[in-house]
Residue, then its C-alpha position, 0 to 999 in steps of 0.5 A: m282135706l274135706g274141711i278145707s275144700i268145704i271152707a274154700a267153697t263156702i267162703p266165696q259163696f257167702m262173699f258173693l251173696a253179701g255183695v249181691k245185696r249191694t249191687a244191681p241185679e243186672q250186674v250180678a247176672i253178668i258177673g255170674a255168667s262170666e264166672l264160667i269163662i274165667a273158670m275155663l280160662t284159669g283151668t286151662w292155664f293151670m293145667q297147661q292144656p289148649l282150649g278146644q273148639p267146643e270150649i272156645t265156642a261156648m265162651l264166645l256164645i256166653c260173651i255174645a249173650l252177655m252183650i245182648r240187653t233188652r232195651k227199655e222203651v222210653q215213654a213219651p210224656a203224655 
């Protein structure tokens, strides 16, 4: 059982690290942050438990944080 859980945890990490090299850093950060939301929703779906106010608030704050982006200043030609 321990071997199965170690394999199940390491394979996605290796796949994620292999994909990081091919993707832009901004996209990797967005995917990494949205992982928590997906894990919470999947967990509540499989365990058939309702989401509480703290969980919903946390997911909304993560979504808001993902929408905030720093704008690059457009440089005027000199």
